[in-house]
Backbone as numpy.savetxt, mean C-alpha at the origin, in Angstrom:
# Nx Ny Nz CAx CAy CAz Cx Cy Cz
-10.05 -46.38 61.53 -10.87 -45.17 61.53 -10.02 -43.92 61.53
-8.90 -43.99 62.34 -8.01 -42.83 62.37 -7.40 -42.61 61.00
-7.08 -43.71 60.29 -6.48 -43.62 58.94 -7.45 -42.94 57.98
-8.72 -43.33 58.06 -9.73 -42.74 57.18 -9.92 -41.26 57.49
-9.84 -40.91 58.76 -9.99 -39.51 59.15 -8.89 -38.64 58.55
-7.69 -39.24 58.41 -6.56 -38.51 57.83 -6.74 -38.38 56.32
-7.17 -39.47 55.68 -7.31 -39.51 54.22 -8.35 -38.50 53.74
-9.46 -38.40 54.42 -10.55 -37.52 53.97 -10.10 -36.06 53.89
-9.44 -35.52 54.93 -8.98 -34.12 54.82 -7.96 -33.93 53.69
-7.08 -34.89 53.48 -6.08 -34.78 52.41 -6.78 -34.73 51.06
-7.77 -35.58 50.90 -8.53 -35.60 49.63 -9.21 -34.27 49.39
-9.76 -33.74 50.45 -10.43 -32.43 50.31 -9.45 -31.35 49.94
-8.29 -31.37 50.60 -7.26 -30.37 50.31 -6.78 -30.49 48.86
-6.55 -31.74 48.43 -6.10 -31.95 47.04 -7.16 -31.50 46.05
-8.40 -31.75 46.38 -9.50 -31.33 45.50 -9.54 -29.82 45.39
-9.37 -29.16 46.53 -9.39 -27.70 46.54 -8.23 -27.15 45.71
-7.06 -27.76 45.90 -5.88 -27.33 45.14 -6.07 -27.55 43.64
-6.66 -28.71 43.30 -6.89 -29.02 41.90 -7.87 -28.02 41.28
-8.97 -27.75 42.00 -9.97 -26.80 41.50 -9.35 -25.42 41.33
-8.54 -25.03 42.32 -7.89 -23.72 42.23 -6.94 -23.66 41.03
-6.18 -24.74 40.84 -5.25 -24.81 39.71 -6.01 -24.76 38.38
-7.10 -25.52 38.31 -7.91 -25.55 37.09 -8.50 -24.16 36.79
-9.03 -23.54 37.83 -9.64 -22.22 37.63 -8.62 -21.20 37.16
-7.42 -21.28 37.69 -6.39 -20.33 37.30 -5.90 -20.57 35.88
-5.66 -21.83 35.52 -4.98 -22.13 34.27 -5.90 -22.53 33.12
-7.02 -23.18 33.41 -7.80 -23.78 32.33 -9.25 -23.31 32.21
-9.81 -22.73 33.23 -11.19 -22.27 33.16 -11.31 -21.11 32.17
-12.39 -21.12 31.44 -12.64 -20.06 30.45 -12.51 -18.68 31.10
-11.58 -17.89 30.56 -11.38 -16.54 31.10 -11.52 -15.48 30.00
-12.25 -15.82 28.96 -12.46 -14.84 27.88 -13.81 -14.17 28.05
-13.89 -12.94 27.58 -15.13 -12.16 27.73 -15.44 -11.40 26.45
-15.76 -12.16 25.41 -16.19 -11.55 24.14 -17.12 -12.52 23.42
-17.94 -12.00 22.52 -18.96 -12.81 21.88 -18.48 -13.54 20.62
-17.54 -12.93 19.90 -17.07 -13.54 18.66 -16.29 -14.81 18.94
-16.13 -15.64 17.90 -15.39 -16.89 18.05 -13.90 -16.62 18.32
-13.43 -15.47 17.87 -12.04 -15.09 18.13 -11.90 -13.59 17.94
-10.89 -13.02 18.56 -10.59 -11.60 18.37 -9.08 -11.45 18.15
-8.68 -10.27 17.69 -7.26 -9.98 17.55 -6.88 -8.93 18.57
-5.85 -9.24 19.32 -5.36 -8.33 20.35 -4.07 -7.68 19.85
-4.04 -6.35 19.83 -2.87 -5.61 19.35 -2.06 -5.15 20.56
-0.82 -5.64 20.66 0.01 -5.38 21.83 1.25 -4.59 21.44
1.55 -3.55 22.24 2.78 -2.78 22.08 3.75 -3.25 23.14
4.90 -3.77 22.74 5.87 -4.36 23.66 6.32 -3.38 24.73
6.55 -3.90 25.95 7.12 -3.15 27.07 6.26 -1.96 27.52
5.01 -1.97 27.15 4.10 -0.90 27.57 3.01 -1.53 28.43
3.25 -1.59 29.74 2.33 -2.30 30.63 0.96 -1.66 30.69
0.94 -0.32 30.63 -0.34 0.38 30.67 -1.17 0.06 29.43
-0.51 0.13 28.27 -1.19 -0.18 27.01 -1.65 -1.63 27.00
-0.80 -2.51 27.54 -1.15 -3.93 27.56 -2.40 -4.16 28.42
-2.44 -3.53 29.57 -3.59 -3.68 30.47 -4.87 -3.17 29.81
-4.75 -2.01 29.15 -5.91 -1.45 28.46 -6.38 -2.35 27.33
-5.40 -2.99 26.66 -5.73 -3.83 25.51 -6.47 -5.10 25.91
-5.99 -5.73 26.99 -6.52 -7.06 27.31 -7.68 -7.04 28.31
-7.78 -5.99 29.12 -8.75 -6.01 30.21 -10.19 -6.19 29.74
-10.54 -5.61 28.59 -11.94 -5.70 28.14 -12.27 -7.05 27.50
-11.26 -7.92 27.37 -11.50 -9.22 26.73 -11.43 -10.40 27.70
-11.12 -10.13 28.97 -11.02 -11.23 29.95 -11.93 -10.97 31.14
-12.32 -12.06 31.79 -13.23 -11.96 32.94 -12.46 -11.60 34.22
-11.34 -12.26 34.41 -10.59 -12.07 35.66 -9.16 -11.63 35.36
-8.89 -10.36 35.61 -7.52 -9.86 35.44 -6.60 -10.47 36.49
-7.13 -10.67 37.69 -6.31 -11.18 38.79 -5.70 -12.54 38.47
-6.55 -13.49 38.03 -6.02 -14.83 37.75 -5.12 -14.81 36.51
-5.48 -13.98 35.53 -4.64 -13.90 34.33 -3.23 -13.44 34.67
-3.12 -12.38 35.44 -1.80 -11.84 35.76 -0.98 -12.79 36.63
-1.65 -13.55 37.49 -0.93 -14.55 38.29 -0.29 -15.60 37.40
-1.09 -16.11 36.44 -0.58 -17.14 35.52 0.47 -16.55 34.59
0.22 -15.36 34.10 1.17 -14.71 33.19 2.51 -14.49 33.86
2.46 -14.12 35.14 3.72 -13.92 35.88 4.43 -15.25 36.12
3.67 -16.26 36.49 4.25 -17.58 36.74 4.93 -18.14 35.49
4.31 -17.91 34.33 4.85 -18.44 33.07 5.89 -17.52 32.43
6.24 -16.44 33.12 7.32 -15.57 32.65 6.94 -14.64 31.51
5.65 -14.46 31.29 5.24 -13.62 30.16 5.39 -12.14 30.44
5.10 -11.72 31.66 5.10 -10.29 31.98 6.48 -9.66 31.87
7.51 -10.49 31.92 8.88 -9.98 31.76 9.28 -9.91 30.29
8.43 -10.42 29.42 8.77 -10.45 27.99 7.51 -10.27 27.14
6.81 -9.16 27.36 5.61 -8.87 26.57 6.02 -8.57 25.13
5.41 -9.23 24.19 5.80 -9.09 22.78 4.82 -8.22 22.01
5.39 -7.47 21.06 4.56 -6.66 20.16 3.93 -7.57 19.12
2.71 -7.26 18.76 2.11 -8.04 17.67 0.60 -7.98 17.65
0.08 -8.72 16.71 -1.37 -8.87 16.52 -1.68 -10.33 16.80
-2.26 -10.59 17.95 -2.40 -11.96 18.42 -3.85 -12.43 18.36
-4.03 -13.62 17.83 -5.36 -14.19 17.72 -5.71 -14.89 19.03
-6.85 -14.52 19.60 -7.33 -15.11 20.85 -8.67 -15.79 20.58
-8.73 -17.08 20.85 -9.97 -17.83 20.63 -10.88 -17.74 21.84
-12.16 -17.77 21.58 -13.17 -17.72 22.65 -13.12 -19.00 23.49
-13.32 -18.86 24.80 -13.48 -20.02 25.67 -12.21 -20.63 26.22
-11.08 -19.98 26.06 -9.82 -20.56 26.52 -9.46 -20.02 27.90
-8.59 -20.78 28.60 -8.15 -20.39 29.93 -6.88 -19.56 29.88
-6.39 -19.22 31.07 -5.23 -18.32 31.15 -3.96 -18.92 30.56
-3.78 -20.24 30.73 -2.57 -20.86 30.19 -2.53 -20.72 28.67
-3.67 -21.02 28.04 -3.73 -20.90 26.57 -3.70 -19.44 26.14
-4.24 -18.56 26.97 -4.18 -17.12 26.67 -2.72 -16.67 26.59
-1.95 -17.05 27.58 -0.53 -16.67 27.59 0.21 -17.30 26.42
-0.10 -18.55 26.13 0.53 -19.22 24.98 0.20 -18.49 23.69
-1.04 -18.06 23.55 -1.45 -17.33 22.35 -0.69 -16.01 22.23
-0.51 -15.34 23.36 0.19 -14.05 23.36 1.69 -14.21 23.14
2.19 -15.41 23.37 3.61 -15.68 23.11 3.86 -16.08 21.66
2.95 -16.88 21.12 3.25 -17.54 19.85 2.27 -17.30 18.71
1.14 -16.65 18.98 0.12 -16.49 17.93 0.15 -15.12 17.25
1.35 -14.56 17.06 1.46 -13.31 16.30 1.00 -13.61 14.88
-0.12 -13.03 14.48 -0.80 -13.42 13.24 -0.64 -12.34 12.17
-0.16 -12.70 10.98 -0.02 -11.71 9.91 -1.38 -11.20 9.42
-1.36 -10.05 8.79 -2.56 -9.50 8.19 -2.28 -9.15 6.73
-3.33 -8.91 5.98 -3.19 -8.57 4.57 -3.37 -7.07 4.39
-2.35 -6.42 3.82 -2.45 -4.99 3.55 -2.57 -4.77 2.05
-3.18 -3.68 1.67 -3.33 -3.33 0.26 -3.01 -1.86 0.07
-2.56 -1.51 -1.12 -2.36 -0.11 -1.47 -2.36 0.03 -2.99
-2.80 1.18 -3.47 -2.79 1.49 -4.90 -3.05 2.98 -5.10
-2.79 3.44 -6.30 -3.16 4.80 -6.73 -2.59 5.93 -5.86
-1.46 5.69 -5.20 -0.85 6.76 -4.41 0.01 7.64 -5.31
-0.08 8.96 -5.12 0.67 9.87 -5.98 2.10 10.10 -5.51
2.32 9.98 -4.20 3.64 10.26 -3.65 3.97 9.27 -2.55
5.26 9.21 -2.19 5.70 8.37 -1.10 4.99 8.76 0.19
4.77 10.06 0.39 4.09 10.53 1.59 2.67 9.96 1.69
1.97 9.91 0.56 0.62 9.34 0.55 0.66 7.85 0.84
1.64 7.17 0.25 1.78 5.73 0.47 2.05 5.44 1.95
2.98 6.19 2.54 3.32 5.98 3.96 2.09 6.18 4.84
1.29 7.19 4.52 0.07 7.42 5.27 -0.91 6.26 5.16
-1.02 5.72 3.95 -1.92 4.58 3.72 -1.44 3.34 4.48
-0.14 3.08 4.45 0.41 1.89 5.10 0.32 2.02 6.62
0.59 3.23 7.14 0.60 3.42 8.59 -0.77 3.17 9.22
-1.83 3.24 8.43 -3.17 2.96 8.94 -3.42 1.46 9.05
-2.50 0.66 8.50 -2.70 -0.78 8.49 -1.70 -1.54 9.35
-0.55 -0.93 9.66 0.44 -1.59 10.51 0.82 -0.66 11.66
1.68 -1.15 12.55 2.04 -0.38 13.75 2.91 0.84 13.46
3.83 0.73 12.50 4.77 1.82 12.20 4.03 3.08 11.78
4.54 4.25 12.20 3.89 5.50 11.81 4.44 5.99 10.47
3.75 6.96 9.88 4.08 7.41 8.52 5.46 8.05 8.44
5.86 8.76 9.48 7.18 9.41 9.47 8.30 8.38 9.41
8.18 7.32 10.20 9.19 6.26 10.20 9.23 5.57 8.83
8.08 5.38 8.22 8.03 4.74 6.91 8.66 5.63 5.84
8.35 6.92 5.86 8.94 7.85 4.89 10.46 7.86 5.03
10.94 7.94 6.26 12.39 7.94 6.50 13.04 6.68 5.97
12.36 5.55 6.11 12.89 4.28 5.62 12.90 4.24 4.10
11.77 4.65 3.48 11.66 4.61 2.02 12.68 5.51 1.34
13.04 6.61 2.01 13.92 7.61 1.38 15.32 7.61 1.99
15.64 6.56 2.72 16.96 6.45 3.33 18.05 6.52 2.25
19.00 7.41 2.43 20.01 7.68 1.40 20.81 6.43 1.04
21.26 5.69 2.04 22.06 4.50 1.78 21.27 3.45 1.01
20.00 3.28 1.38 19.15 2.33 0.67 18.97 2.73 -0.78
18.73 4.02 -1.01 18.52 4.51 -2.38 19.77 4.31 -3.23
20.91 4.67 -2.68 22.17 4.55 -3.44 22.48 3.08 -3.73
22.32 2.25 -2.72 22.64 0.82 -2.88 21.79 0.16 -3.95
20.53 0.59 -4.07 19.61 -0.05 -5.01 19.34 0.80 -6.26
20.14 1.85 -6.43 20.11 2.70 -7.64 18.74 3.34 -7.88
18.20 3.89 -6.78 16.96 4.67 -6.86 17.24 6.07 -6.34
16.28 6.95 -6.45 16.35 8.25 -5.82 14.96 8.62 -5.29
14.85 9.76 -4.63 13.58 10.13 -4.01 12.47 10.35 -5.04
12.84 10.63 -6.27 11.83 10.91 -7.29 11.27 9.64 -7.93
12.03 8.55 -7.91 11.53 7.33 -8.55 11.36 6.15 -7.59
11.57 6.37 -6.28 11.46 5.26 -5.33 10.06 4.67 -5.30
9.05 5.45 -5.66 7.69 4.93 -5.70 7.57 3.73 -6.64
8.53 3.61 -7.55 8.50 2.53 -8.54 8.56 1.15 -7.91
9.18 1.03 -6.74 9.35 -0.32 -6.19 8.07 -0.87 -5.57
7.08 -0.02 -5.38 5.85 -0.46 -4.73 4.82 -0.87 -5.77
4.66 -2.16 -5.94 3.72 -2.70 -6.92 2.36 -2.88 -6.25
1.32 -2.16 -6.70 0.01 -2.26 -6.05 -0.50 -3.70 -6.03
-0.80 -4.16 -4.83 -1.28 -5.53 -4.69 -1.68 -5.74 -3.23
-2.00 -6.98 -2.89 -2.25 -7.34 -1.50 -1.05 -8.13 -0.99
-0.59 -7.79 0.21 0.59 -8.44 0.77 0.32 -8.86 2.21
0.87 -10.00 2.58 0.73 -10.50 3.95 1.96 -10.09 4.75
1.75 -9.34 5.81 2.85 -8.89 6.67 2.40 -8.97 8.12
3.36 -8.89 9.03 3.03 -8.82 10.44 2.71 -7.37 10.81
1.75 -7.18 11.69 1.33 -5.84 12.11 2.49 -5.05 12.69
3.42 -5.73 13.37 4.53 -5.05 14.02 5.80 -5.05 13.17
5.66 -5.27 11.87 6.83 -5.28 10.99 7.54 -3.93 11.07
8.87 -3.97 11.12 9.65 -2.74 11.17 9.63 -2.05 9.81
9.72 -0.71 9.77 9.70 0.01 8.49 10.72 -0.51 7.49
11.95 -0.75 7.94 12.98 -1.24 7.01 12.65 -2.64 6.51
12.05 -3.46 7.37 11.66 -4.80 6.94 10.57 -4.73 5.88
9.62 -3.83 6.10 8.55 -3.66 5.13 9.11 -3.17 3.80
9.97 -2.18 3.84 10.60 -1.63 2.63 11.37 -2.72 1.89
12.14 -3.51 2.62 12.93 -4.57 1.98 12.03 -5.65 1.38
10.92 -5.92 2.03 9.97 -6.89 1.48 9.40 -6.37 0.17
9.07 -5.08 0.10 8.54 -4.49 -1.12 9.59 -4.52 -2.25
10.85 -4.35 -1.89 11.91 -4.45 -2.89 12.00 -5.86 -3.46
11.85 -6.86 -2.60 11.86 -8.25 -3.07 10.66 -8.52 -3.98
9.50 -7.98 -3.61 8.31 -8.14 -4.45 8.51 -7.45 -5.80
9.15 -6.31 -5.79 9.47 -5.58 -7.03 10.37 -6.42 -7.93
11.37 -7.03 -7.33 12.31 -7.85 -8.11 11.62 -9.10 -8.66
10.67 -9.66 -7.89 9.91 -10.81 -8.38 8.98 -10.40 -9.52
8.38 -9.23 -9.37 7.47 -8.73 -10.42 8.22 -8.55 -11.74
9.42 -7.99 -11.66 10.21 -7.77 -12.88 10.96 -9.05 -13.23
10.17 -10.03 -13.66 10.74 -11.32 -14.04 11.45 -11.20 -15.40
11.93 -12.31 -15.87 12.70 -12.31 -17.11 11.89 -11.80 -18.29
10.61 -12.19 -18.35 9.76 -11.78 -19.47 9.54 -10.28 -19.50
9.16 -9.71 -18.36 8.91 -8.26 -18.31 10.20 -7.46 -18.56
11.29 -7.94 -17.98 12.56 -7.24 -18.16 12.99 -7.24 -19.62
12.77 -8.35 -20.30 13.13 -8.46 -21.72 12.26 -7.54 -22.58
10.98 -7.46 -22.24 10.08 -6.59 -22.99 10.48 -5.12 -22.83
10.85 -4.73 -21.63 11.29 -3.36 -21.40 12.54 -3.06 -22.21
13.43 -4.01 -22.25 14.67 -3.84 -23.01 14.38 -3.68 -24.50
13.44 -4.45 -24.99 13.09 -4.38 -26.42 12.45 -3.03 -26.78
11.73 -2.43 -25.83 11.13 -1.12 -26.06 12.18 -0.02 -26.01
13.27 -0.31 -25.30 14.32 0.68 -25.14 14.16 1.52 -23.89
13.42 0.97 -22.90 13.20 1.68 -21.65 13.72 0.87 -20.48
14.15 1.56 -19.43 14.50 0.87 -18.19 13.22 0.53 -17.44
13.35 -0.29 -16.41 12.17 -0.64 -15.61 11.57 0.60 -14.95
12.42 1.48 -14.47 11.93 2.72 -13.85 11.20 3.58 -14.87
11.72 3.63 -16.10 11.07 4.43 -17.15 9.73 3.84 -17.55
9.66 2.52 -17.59 8.38 1.87 -17.89 7.34 2.25 -16.83
7.75 2.24 -15.56 6.83 2.61 -14.49 6.38 4.06 -14.61
7.31 4.96 -14.94 6.96 6.38 -15.11 5.95 6.54 -16.24
6.20 5.88 -17.36 5.27 5.98 -18.48 3.93 5.34 -18.12
3.97 4.22 -17.42 2.73 3.55 -17.01 1.88 4.44 -16.11
2.54 5.24 -15.28 1.79 6.14 -14.39 1.03 7.18 -15.20
1.62 7.62 -16.32 0.93 8.57 -17.20 -0.22 7.88 -17.92
0.03 6.70 -18.42 -0.99 5.93 -19.14 -2.20 5.68 -18.25
-1.94 5.32 -16.99 -3.05 5.05 -16.08 -3.87 6.30 -15.80
-3.18 7.43 -15.63 -3.89 8.68 -15.39 -4.71 9.10 -16.61
-4.25 8.73 -17.80 -4.95 9.12 -19.03 -6.24 8.33 -19.21
-6.26 7.09 -18.77 -7.45 6.27 -19.03 -7.75 5.31 -17.91
-9.01 5.28 -17.50 -9.46 4.30 -16.51 -9.85 2.99 -17.18
-9.87 3.01 -18.53 -10.28 1.83 -19.28 -9.06 0.95 -19.57
-9.01 -0.19 -18.89 -7.86 -1.08 -19.01 -7.66 -1.52 -20.45
-8.76 -1.75 -21.18 -8.64 -2.24 -22.55 -8.08 -1.19 -23.51
-8.12 0.09 -23.11 -7.63 1.15 -23.97 -6.17 1.53 -23.68
-5.68 1.12 -22.55 -4.34 1.54 -22.13 -3.23 1.13 -23.10
-3.26 -0.06 -23.68 -2.20 -0.40 -24.65 -2.19 0.56 -25.85
-3.37 1.05 -26.25 -3.45 2.00 -27.37 -2.80 3.33 -26.99
-3.11 3.81 -25.78 -2.52 5.06 -25.31 -1.02 4.90 -25.11
-0.61 3.76 -24.57 0.83 3.51 -24.43 1.51 3.56 -25.78
0.84 3.04 -26.82 1.40 3.07 -28.17 1.60 4.49 -28.67
0.68 5.40 -28.32 0.83 6.81 -28.71 2.11 7.39 -28.11
2.32 7.15 -26.84 3.50 7.70 -26.18 4.80 7.05 -26.66
4.74 5.78 -26.95 5.92 5.12 -27.52 6.25 5.74 -28.87
5.23 6.01 -29.67 5.45 6.66 -30.97 6.09 8.03 -30.79
5.64 8.77 -29.81 6.22 10.09 -29.56 7.67 9.98 -29.10
7.94 9.05 -28.21 9.31 8.86 -27.75 10.23 8.47 -28.91
9.74 7.58 -29.76 10.56 7.10 -30.88 10.84 8.18 -31.92
9.96 9.17 -32.02 10.15 10.26 -32.98 10.71 11.51 -32.30
11.12 11.36 -31.03 11.69 12.47 -30.24 10.72 13.64 -30.08
9.46 13.31 -30.12 8.43 14.31 -29.88 8.17 14.38 -28.37
7.89 15.56 -27.86 7.57 15.68 -26.45 6.27 14.93 -26.14
6.21 14.35 -24.95 5.03 13.55 -24.60 3.77 14.40 -24.49
3.89 15.62 -24.03 2.75 16.53 -23.92 1.54 15.85 -23.27
1.79 15.30 -22.10 0.75 14.57 -21.37 0.12 15.46 -20.32
-1.18 15.68 -20.43 -1.88 16.55 -19.48 -1.74 16.09 -18.02
-1.74 14.79 -17.73 -1.58 14.37 -16.33 -0.27 14.86 -15.71
0.77 15.00 -16.52 2.03 15.50 -15.96 1.92 16.99 -15.64
1.09 17.70 -16.39 0.87 19.12 -16.11 0.10 19.25 -14.79
-0.90 18.43 -14.62 -1.70 18.44 -13.38 -0.81 18.13 -12.18
0.07 17.15 -12.34 1.00 16.81 -11.25 1.93 17.99 -10.97
2.39 18.64 -12.04 3.29 19.79 -11.89 2.62 20.92 -11.11
1.35 21.16 -11.40 0.61 22.20 -10.69 0.51 21.86 -9.20
0.15 20.62 -8.90 0.04 20.18 -7.51 1.38 20.28 -6.79
2.43 19.87 -7.48 3.77 19.90 -6.90 4.23 21.34 -6.69
3.94 22.20 -7.63 4.38 23.60 -7.57 3.73 24.31 -6.38
2.45 24.08 -6.19 1.73 24.74 -5.10 1.70 23.90 -3.82
2.33 22.72 -3.86 2.40 21.82 -2.71 1.01 21.51 -2.15
0.11 21.25 -3.07 -1.26 20.92 -2.69 -1.74 19.76 -3.55
-1.61 18.56 -3.01 -1.99 17.38 -3.78 -3.44 16.97 -3.54
-4.17 17.79 -2.80 -5.59 17.52 -2.58 -6.47 18.26 -3.57
-5.87 19.20 -4.31 -6.66 19.99 -5.25 -7.14 19.13 -6.41
-8.32 19.45 -6.93 -8.90 18.70 -8.05 -8.87 19.59 -9.29
-8.21 19.10 -10.33 -8.08 19.87 -11.57 -8.72 19.05 -12.69
-9.80 19.56 -13.27 -10.52 18.81 -14.30 -10.19 19.29 -15.71
-9.54 20.46 -15.80 -9.24 20.98 -17.13 -7.88 21.68 -17.10
-7.03 21.33 -18.05 -5.71 21.96 -18.17 -5.83 23.16 -19.10
-5.34 24.31 -18.65 -5.41 25.54 -19.44 -4.09 25.78 -20.16
-4.13 26.62 -21.20 -2.91 26.88 -21.98 -1.81 27.46 -21.10
-2.17 28.29 -20.13 -1.14 28.89 -19.27 -0.43 27.84 -18.41
-1.16 26.74 -18.13 -0.56 25.68 -17.32 0.58 24.97 -18.06
0.48 24.95 -19.38 1.48 24.24 -20.19 2.85 24.88 -20.08
2.88 26.14 -19.62 4.16 26.87 -19.52 4.81 26.72 -18.16
4.17 26.02 -17.25 4.69 25.89 -15.90 6.07 25.23 -15.92
7.02 25.87 -15.27 8.40 25.37 -15.26 8.54 24.25 -14.24
8.53 23.03 -14.71 8.63 21.87 -13.83 9.27 20.71 -14.59
10.06 19.94 -13.89 10.69 18.78 -14.52 9.67 17.67 -14.81
8.47 17.84 -14.29 7.40 16.87 -14.57 6.50 17.30 -15.72
6.64 18.53 -16.16 5.78 19.07 -17.22 6.31 18.63 -18.58
5.66 17.62 -19.14 6.15 17.05 -20.41 5.81 17.91 -21.62
5.18 19.07 -21.39 5.04 20.04 -22.47 6.31 20.89 -22.59
7.14 20.86 -21.54 8.37 21.65 -21.53 9.63 20.80 -21.62
9.58 19.59 -21.06 10.78 18.74 -21.04 10.73 17.73 -22.18
11.87 17.22 -22.53 11.96 16.13 -23.50 11.94 14.80 -22.75
11.31 13.83 -23.33 11.30 12.51 -22.72 10.40 12.39 -21.51
10.74 11.45 -20.64 9.90 11.13 -19.48 10.22 12.01 -18.28
9.28 12.17 -17.39 9.56 12.90 -16.13 10.53 12.10 -15.28
11.10 12.71 -14.24 12.12 12.04 -13.42 11.61 10.87 -12.59
10.31 10.73 -12.49 9.74 9.62 -11.73 8.26 9.51 -12.02
7.62 8.48 -11.49 6.18 8.31 -11.74 5.36 9.41 -11.11
4.26 9.79 -11.76 3.37 10.82 -11.22 2.27 10.20 -10.36
2.31 8.91 -10.24 1.40 8.17 -9.35 1.90 6.74 -9.33
1.26 5.92 -8.55 1.61 4.51 -8.48 0.79 3.73 -9.51
1.39 3.34 -10.63 0.63 2.62 -11.65 0.31 1.20 -11.21
-0.86 0.72 -11.59 -1.17 -0.66 -11.26 -0.56 -1.60 -12.30
-0.69 -2.89 -12.06 -0.04 -3.88 -12.91 -0.56 -3.81 -14.34
-1.85 -3.53 -14.50 -2.41 -3.47 -15.86 -1.79 -2.33 -16.67
-1.48 -1.22 -16.01 -0.87 -0.09 -16.71 0.57 -0.41 -17.10
1.30 -1.05 -16.20 2.69 -1.43 -16.52 2.71 -2.42 -17.67
1.82 -3.41 -17.62 1.77 -4.40 -18.70 1.26 -3.79 -20.00
0.45 -2.73 -19.90 -0.02 -2.05 -21.11 1.15 -1.40 -21.85
2.10 -0.86 -21.09 3.30 -0.28 -21.72 4.17 -1.38 -22.32
4.36 -2.43 -21.57 5.22 -3.53 -22.04 4.61 -4.24 -23.25
3.31 -4.20 -23.36 2.60 -4.85 -24.47 1.80 -3.82 -25.26
2.42 -2.67 -25.52 1.72 -1.56 -26.16 1.23 -1.94 -27.56
0.17 -1.28 -27.97 -0.39 -1.53 -29.30 0.41 -0.77 -30.35
0.81 -1.47 -31.37 1.57 -0.83 -32.46 0.60 -0.24 -33.48
0.69 1.06 -33.65 -0.18 1.78 -34.58 0.52 3.07 -35.00
-0.19 3.94 -35.71 0.42 5.18 -36.19 -0.17 6.43 -35.52
-0.91 6.23 -34.46 -1.50 7.38 -33.77 -0.42 8.18 -33.04
-0.59 9.50 -33.12 0.33 10.42 -32.44 -0.42 11.27 -31.41
-1.72 11.46 -31.61 -2.51 12.32 -30.75 -3.76 11.59 -30.25
-4.30 12.08 -29.14 -5.60 11.60 -28.67 -6.20 12.63 -27.73
-7.50 12.62 -27.64 -8.23 13.51 -26.76 -9.46 12.77 -26.25
-9.95 13.16 -25.09 -11.10 12.46 -24.50 -12.30 12.48 -25.43
-12.98 11.37 -25.49 -14.21 11.25 -26.28 -15.39 11.56 -25.35
-16.00 12.74 -25.48 -17.07 13.13 -24.55 -18.33 12.28 -24.67
-18.47 11.57 -25.77 -19.68 10.80 -25.99 -19.48 9.29 -25.79
-18.28 8.94 -25.36 -17.98 7.55 -25.03 -17.15 7.57 -23.75
-17.81 7.76 -22.65 -17.19 8.10 -21.37 -16.02 7.18 -21.01
-14.88 7.81 -20.75 -13.70 7.05 -20.34 -12.77 6.70 -21.49
-13.26 6.80 -22.72 -12.45 6.46 -23.89 -11.97 7.73 -24.61
-11.18 7.54 -25.66 -10.55 8.67 -26.34 -10.70 8.58 -27.86
-10.52 9.74 -28.47 -10.49 9.83 -29.94 -9.02 9.94 -30.35
-8.59 9.09 -31.28 -7.18 9.04 -31.67 -6.99 9.63 -33.06
-5.80 10.19 -33.27 -5.51 10.83 -34.56 -4.07 10.54 -34.98
-3.88 10.45 -36.32 -2.54 10.17 -36.86 -1.78 11.44 -37.21
-2.49 12.56 -37.28 -1.83 13.83 -37.60 -2.54 14.97 -36.90
-1.95 16.16 -37.01 -2.45 17.31 -36.27 -3.83 17.77 -36.73
-4.10 17.71 -38.03 -5.40 18.15 -38.53 -6.53 17.28 -37.98
-6.30 15.97 -37.95 -7.30 15.06 -37.37 -7.49 15.38 -35.88
-6.38 15.61 -35.23 -6.43 15.87 -33.79 -7.19 17.16 -33.48
-6.96 18.18 -34.28 -7.64 19.47 -34.05 -9.15 19.33 -34.19
-9.59 18.50 -35.12 -11.03 18.26 -35.27 -11.59 17.56 -34.02
-10.84 16.56 -33.56 -11.27 15.85 -32.36 -11.26 16.75 -31.14
-10.26 17.61 -31.09 -10.12 18.50 -29.94 -11.28 19.49 -29.86
-11.74 19.97 -31.01 -12.86 20.90 -31.03 -14.11 20.27 -30.45
-14.31 19.00 -30.76 -15.47 18.27 -30.23 -15.41 18.25 -28.70
-14.23 17.95 -28.18 -14.07 17.86 -26.73 -14.18 19.22 -26.06
-13.57 20.26 -26.67 -13.60 21.61 -26.10 -15.03 22.16 -26.04
-15.78 21.93 -27.10 -17.18 22.38 -27.11 -17.98 21.71 -26.00
-17.70 20.45 -25.80 -18.40 19.70 -24.75 -18.06 20.27 -23.37
-16.78 20.58 -23.11 -16.37 21.16 -21.82 -17.06 22.50 -21.59
-17.04 23.34 -22.65 -17.64 24.66 -22.52 -19.15 24.58 -22.27
-19.77 23.61 -22.91 -21.23 23.49 -22.77 -21.61 23.11 -21.33
-20.67 22.54 -20.59 -20.95 22.13 -19.22 -20.29 23.06 -18.19
-19.74 24.16 -18.69 -19.17 25.16 -17.78 -17.95 24.69 -17.03
-17.20 23.78 -17.63 -15.98 23.29 -16.98 -14.81 24.13 -17.48
-14.35 25.03 -16.63 -13.26 25.92 -17.02 -11.99 25.69 -16.21
-12.05 24.80 -15.23 -10.86 24.49 -14.43 -10.95 23.08 -13.86
């Protein structure tokens, strides 16, 4: 009987210890309705960490006890961590240690590195200033034979999988690798056959894209500009004038729907009415269809084109100046009839 009296209290004590251990380590300590959430953590910032996790757990007290026991609080990691519903503190800590989950970022149609950095900074942890400094780092530019005017060329519009806490230099280097993969043997050979460098193809593609939203028409427009380059004629591309105006006044938010004759005289290295050949860099970030339109340009004899007001998004093409002037009158009359003067 004395033996049984001893056994019963021990069993009770062990049961209490087991229940306490289970509650601390394995009992559901999540407090959200979705099947999973993503927790964004900034390393070594205990206040930020507490704010981040407190609204997703039931018991902060038990979580912090387990986190301290497992050595997590001394090594809080930055990242975007996936937390599943219904898990206990042990699995919570494991998730925060090892479940740094990549996300998919996208970007396109950016006119400048500054715009791109702003777009990217809204999707990852790094801020826009750090990204700009990385993209325009002098050593990086020199090593890879770029400059501040053409560095936008390395960013190929697409969707990319990266970690939320990726460092600016890591992101930049990843984009350079993607750029090198994009410029495969076939594309590089086509650029060579046209007589343009990869950077020049991108600059021309940025003009082609600005000229037409119609993907099926872009090879035709690219052919016009190739014809002009081959005959040493100035490109005289209105989108470069618009870019020059924005650059001159340092206002890239302005909307310009009509280029005036006085604008053609603006002194800018991007104004292809004044300079020979291509501008020093792209006037926007061309998408893949625009780049491929240049590489696979349509061979024809057109030298001029103007917007077709009666076929929205498309253009009227001409082989000589007299044809072009007729087409231009049609477009000018249409603009005037709608009171579009700027």
